[in-house]
C-alpha positions as CSV (number, residue, x, y, z in Angstrom):
1,M,31.2,-11.2,-11.6
2,A,29.3,-9.4,-8.3
3,R,27.4,-7.0,-8.7
4,P,28.3,-3.5,-7.6
5,A,26.3,-2.0,-4.6
6,Q,23.5,0.1,-5.2
7,I,23.5,3.5,-3.3
8,P,19.0,4.4,-2.6
9,Y,18.6,7.4,-4.1
10,L,18.0,10.8,-2.8
11,F,16.0,13.3,-4.1
12,P,17.0,15.9,-4.6
13,A,21.3,15.7,-4.2
14,G,22.0,16.7,-0.4
15,A,18.5,16.3,0.7
16,R,17.5,15.8,4.4
17,L,14.8,13.0,5.9
18,G,12.3,14.7,7.4
19,I,13.5,18.5,6.2
20,D,13.3,17.8,2.5
21,N,11.4,15.7,-0.1
22,V,13.1,12.7,-0.3
23,M,13.1,9.4,-2.8
24,L,15.0,6.3,-1.2
25,H,14.7,2.7,-3.2
26,A,16.9,-0.3,-2.8
27,R,17.2,-3.9,-2.0
28,A,17.7,-6.4,0.2
29,R,17.5,-9.1,2.5
30,R,17.9,-8.2,6.0
31,H,17.0,-4.9,7.5
32,D,15.5,-3.3,10.6
33,V,13.8,-0.3,11.4
34,S,12.7,0.5,15.2
35,A,10.2,3.2,16.4
36,Y,10.8,5.4,13.7
37,A,8.4,8.6,14.0
38,G,9.2,9.9,10.0
39,P,7.6,12.8,7.4
40,L,4.2,11.3,5.8
41,S,5.1,8.8,3.4
42,I,4.3,6.3,0.9
43,K,5.6,2.7,0.8
44,T,5.4,0.9,-1.9
45,V,7.1,-3.0,-3.0
46,L,8.2,-3.8,-6.5
47,A,9.5,-7.5,-5.4
48,G,8.7,-9.4,-2.5
49,E,6.7,-8.2,0.3
50,V,7.3,-6.5,3.4
51,A,5.3,-5.7,7.0
52,W,5.6,-2.5,8.3
53,I,4.3,-2.4,12.4
54,V,2.3,0.5,12.6
55,A,0.3,0.7,15.9
56,G,1.0,-2.8,17.1
57,R,-0.7,-4.2,13.8
58,E,1.4,-5.8,10.9
59,L,0.7,-4.0,7.1
60,V,1.8,-6.3,5.1
61,V,2.7,-4.5,1.5
62,D,2.9,-5.9,-1.8
63,Q,3.0,-5.3,-4.8
64,S,-0.9,-4.9,-5.5
65,S,-0.9,-2.5,-2.1
66,V,0.5,0.8,-0.5
67,L,1.1,1.9,3.1
68,I,0.5,5.8,3.6
69,I,2.2,6.5,7.1
70,N,1.5,10.1,8.4
71,A,3.7,12.7,10.0
72,G,4.6,11.8,13.3
73,E,3.6,7.9,13.7
74,P,6.0,5.7,14.6
75,Y,6.6,2.3,12.7
76,S,8.7,-0.5,12.8
77,M,9.7,-3.2,9.9
78,H,11.9,-6.4,9.9
79,I,12.9,-8.1,6.5
80,D,14.9,-11.7,6.8
81,A,13.9,-13.1,3.1
82,P,15.5,-15.7,0.9
83,K,15.6,-13.6,-1.8
84,P,16.0,-9.8,-1.9
85,V,13.1,-7.5,-0.8
86,E,12.9,-4.3,-3.2
87,T,11.0,-1.3,-2.0
88,C,10.4,2.3,-3.7
89,C,9.0,5.2,-0.7
90,A,8.4,8.7,-0.6
91,F,9.0,10.8,2.2
92,F,7.2,14.6,2.2
93,A,9.0,17.6,3.6
94,P,6.9,18.4,6.7
95,G,3.7,20.3,5.8
96,F,4.1,20.1,1.7
97,V,1.1,17.8,1.4
98,E,-1.6,19.5,3.6
99,R,-0.1,22.9,1.9
100,T,-0.9,21.6,-1.5
101,A,-4.0,20.5,-0.4
102,L,-4.9,23.8,1.1
103,D,-3.8,25.5,-3.1
104,M,-6.0,23.4,-4.7
105,T,-9.0,23.6,-2.3
106,S,-8.6,27.9,-2.3
107,P,-9.2,30.3,-4.8
108,L,-6.2,31.8,-6.5
109,D,-7.0,35.6,-4.9
110,R,-7.4,33.7,-1.1
111,A,-4.3,32.4,-1.8
112,L,-2.6,35.8,-2.9
113,E,-4.1,37.7,0.0
114,T,-3.5,34.9,2.8
115,P,-0.4,32.6,2.2
116,D,0.2,31.7,5.5
117,R,-3.4,30.7,6.6
118,A,-3.8,26.9,8.1
119,A,-3.6,24.2,6.1
120,P,-6.5,21.3,6.4
121,A,-5.8,17.9,8.4
122,L,-5.9,14.9,6.3
123,P,-7.5,12.2,8.6
124,Y,-7.7,8.3,7.2
125,L,-4.6,8.7,5.6
126,T,-2.4,6.5,8.0
127,A,-3.4,2.9,6.5
128,L,-2.9,0.2,4.3
129,H,-4.6,0.7,1.1
130,G,-5.2,-1.8,-2.1
131,D,-3.7,-0.6,-5.3
132,R,-4.7,-3.3,-7.1
133,E,-4.1,-1.6,-10.4
134,R,-1.1,0.0,-8.9
135,S,-1.8,3.6,-9.9
136,L,-0.5,5.0,-6.9
137,A,2.9,2.8,-6.7
138,R,3.3,3.6,-10.6
139,L,3.6,7.6,-9.8
140,V,6.0,7.0,-6.8
141,Q,8.1,4.6,-8.8
142,A,8.5,7.0,-11.4
143,L,10.5,9.7,-9.4
144,R,13.2,7.5,-9.2
145,P,14.8,8.3,-12.7
146,S,14.3,11.9,-12.2
147,G,13.5,13.1,-8.5
148,L,13.0,16.7,-9.5
149,E,11.2,19.0,-7.0
150,E,8.3,19.9,-8.7
151,D,7.7,16.1,-9.2
152,F,6.6,15.9,-5.6
153,L,3.7,18.9,-6.4
154,V,2.7,16.5,-9.1
155,L,2.7,13.2,-6.5
156,A,1.3,15.2,-3.7
157,A,-1.5,16.3,-5.9
158,D,-2.2,12.8,-7.2
159,L,-2.4,11.5,-3.4
160,L,-5.2,14.1,-2.8
161,H,-6.8,12.8,-5.9
162,Y,-6.9,9.1,-4.1
163,Y,-7.4,11.1,-0.7
164,D,-10.7,12.0,-2.1
165,Q,-11.8,8.5,-3.2
166,I,-10.7,7.3,0.6
167,R,-12.9,10.1,1.9
168,Q,-15.9,9.0,-0.5
169,E,-15.5,5.8,1.5
170,A,-16.0,7.0,4.4
171,A,-19.3,9.4,3.7
172,R,-21.0,5.9,2.1
173,L,-21.0,4.3,5.7
174,P,-24.4,4.7,7.6
175,S,-24.3,7.3,10.5
176,V,-26.1,10.8,11.9
177,R,-22.9,12.1,13.3
178,E,-20.2,12.7,11.5
179,S,-17.8,12.4,14.5
180,T,-19.5,8.5,14.8
181,R,-18.9,7.9,11.3
182,R,-15.0,8.9,11.0
183,E,-15.0,6.6,14.3
184,L,-16.5,3.4,12.6
185,F,-14.5,4.0,9.2
186,R,-11.2,3.9,11.4
187,R,-12.1,0.5,12.5
188,V,-13.2,-0.6,9.0
189,L,-9.7,0.3,7.7
190,I,-8.0,-1.6,10.9
191,G,-9.9,-4.5,9.7
192,R,-9.2,-4.1,6.1
193,D,-5.8,-4.2,7.5
194,Y,-6.1,-7.8,9.0
195,L,-7.5,-9.1,6.0
196,H,-4.2,-7.6,4.2
197,A,-2.2,-9.4,7.0
198,H,-3.7,-12.5,7.2
199,A,-4.5,-12.9,3.0
200,C,-3.1,-16.1,2.7
201,G,-4.3,-18.0,6.0
202,A,-7.3,-19.0,7.3
203,V,-9.3,-15.8,8.8
204,S,-12.9,-15.6,10.0
205,L,-15.1,-12.8,9.5
206,A,-15.5,-12.8,13.3
207,E,-11.6,-12.5,13.7
208,A,-11.5,-9.6,11.0
209,A,-14.5,-7.8,13.1
210,N,-12.6,-8.7,16.6
211,A,-9.5,-7.0,15.3
212,A,-11.7,-3.5,14.6
213,C,-13.3,-3.9,18.1
214,L,-16.6,-4.2,16.2
215,S,-19.3,-6.9,15.9
216,P,-19.1,-9.6,13.0
217,F,-22.6,-7.6,12.0
218,H,-21.3,-4.1,11.9
219,F,-18.2,-4.5,10.4
220,H,-19.1,-7.0,7.5
221,R,-21.7,-4.3,7.2
222,G,-19.9,-1.1,7.4
223,F,-16.5,-2.9,5.1
224,T,-19.5,-3.6,1.9
225,K,-21.1,-0.1,2.3
226,A,-17.2,2.0,2.5
227,F,-15.7,-0.5,-0.2
228,Q,-18.8,-1.5,-2.1
229,Q,-17.8,-5.6,-2.0
230,T,-18.1,-8.1,1.3
231,P,-14.8,-8.9,3.1
232,H,-15.0,-12.3,1.9
233,G,-15.2,-11.1,-1.9
234,Y,-12.1,-8.2,-0.9
235,L,-10.0,-11.2,0.8
236,T,-10.8,-13.2,-2.3
237,G,-9.4,-10.4,-4.3
238,L,-6.2,-10.5,-2.4
239,R,-5.6,-13.9,-2.8
240,L,-6.1,-14.0,-6.3
241,E,-3.8,-11.2,-6.9
242,R,-0.6,-12.5,-5.3
243,A,-1.4,-16.0,-6.7
244,R,-1.0,-14.6,-10.1
245,R,1.8,-12.7,-9.3
246,M,3.4,-16.3,-8.5
247,L,2.0,-17.6,-11.9
248,E,4.0,-14.9,-13.6
249,S,7.1,-15.3,-11.8
250,G,7.1,-18.7,-12.4
251,T,5.4,-20.9,-9.8
252,T,3.1,-24.0,-10.7
253,A,-0.6,-23.5,-10.7
254,L,-0.9,-26.0,-7.5
255,H,1.6,-24.4,-5.8
256,A,0.3,-21.0,-6.4
257,C,-3.3,-22.4,-5.3
258,L,-2.4,-24.3,-1.9
259,E,0.1,-21.0,-0.9
260,T,-2.7,-18.1,-1.4
261,G,-5.3,-20.1,0.9
262,F,-7.4,-21.9,-1.7
263,S,-8.1,-25.5,-0.8
264,S,-9.3,-26.8,-3.9
265,P,-7.9,-26.0,-7.5
266,A,-10.9,-26.5,-9.4
267,A,-12.2,-23.8,-7.6
268,F,-9.3,-21.8,-7.9
269,S,-9.3,-22.5,-11.6
270,R,-12.5,-21.0,-12.1
271,L,-12.2,-17.9,-10.0
272,F,-8.6,-17.0,-11.1
273,R,-10.5,-17.5,-15.0
274,T,-13.2,-15.2,-13.9
275,H,-11.2,-12.7,-12.4
276,F,-8.4,-12.2,-14.8
277,G,-9.8,-13.8,-18.6
278,V,-7.1,-16.7,-18.0
279,L,-6.5,-19.8,-16.4
280,P,-3.6,-20.3,-14.3
281,S,-1.8,-22.5,-16.7
282,E,-2.2,-19.5,-18.9
283,A,-0.6,-16.8,-16.9
284,R,2.3,-19.2,-16.3
285,R,3.1,-19.8,-19.6
286,G,3.1,-16.3,-20.5
287,F,5.7,-16.0,-17.7
288,A,7.5,-19.2,-19.7
289,R,7.6,-17.3,-23.4
290,S,9.0,-14.3,-21.4
291,G,12.5,-15.3,-20.5
292,K,12.2,-13.8,-17.3
293,N,14.8,-14.5,-14.5
294,G,14.4,-14.1,-10.7
295,V,15.9,-10.4,-9.5
296,A,19.7,-9.7,-8.4
297,D,21.3,-9.1,-5.4
298,S,21.8,-6.8,-4.0
299,V,22.6,-4.5,-0.6
300,K,21.2,-1.4,1.9
301,L,17.2,-0.6,2.2
302,E,15.5,2.5,3.5
303,P,13.8,3.1,6.7
């Protein structure tokens, strides 16, 4: 029997995108969005992977990453996949997160005296962020069953805690001038986006540095300072996470090894065991014992 069409969740009832807080969740094989400049949003993926195009860069989101796009930042996406891709995205009302940031960082007496004071800017948010523990993705996806308005306050507060981590990463960069540090971090983030987009292919330090408009030396040093691991170590972690998801969905160890850019099955096996504590074959046996099936088909997908 064919599965009935599912309508994406829209919370609260009657909410309008770009005016209210909205949660959208759906699956589809094909979908297109072109140059959409919407509100501040968090993009997460539950199945498959999706490439959003922001400022000419391809930002590939999977289950171990989240994409945050600031208000007014145009983006596009194109999905044409053999299996349904599932996404879950939170769209904030204009100024909602910024006002929450202002309240979180202001004394109560000041908030009572000047409720209309200016909210702070939030640089660095528009980027693809690693989320291997799925801490932020789970918060977004937890809104699906309820979608209560106050839940967006909780999500905004958690996003701001996440933003504090981003600011700490930026603060680790070596620079005397704040403006230089900000520009360097912006470029390092672009280089990190490049690693995500090319995680399963051949990618060199020079290529990632070139995408960031930095020399290999300055990119490597800035990346390592900010994220406390080398670009190579970060890329290896991305590949291992993708390999684990493939194994847990029933892919063979050899196929997962080759599809995620590892050329040596023996080296892949050693790295996988070091990273996760089990061999690739054991991760796949866990899938066999679970008796999981593939995801069902569905219809429409959100912006």
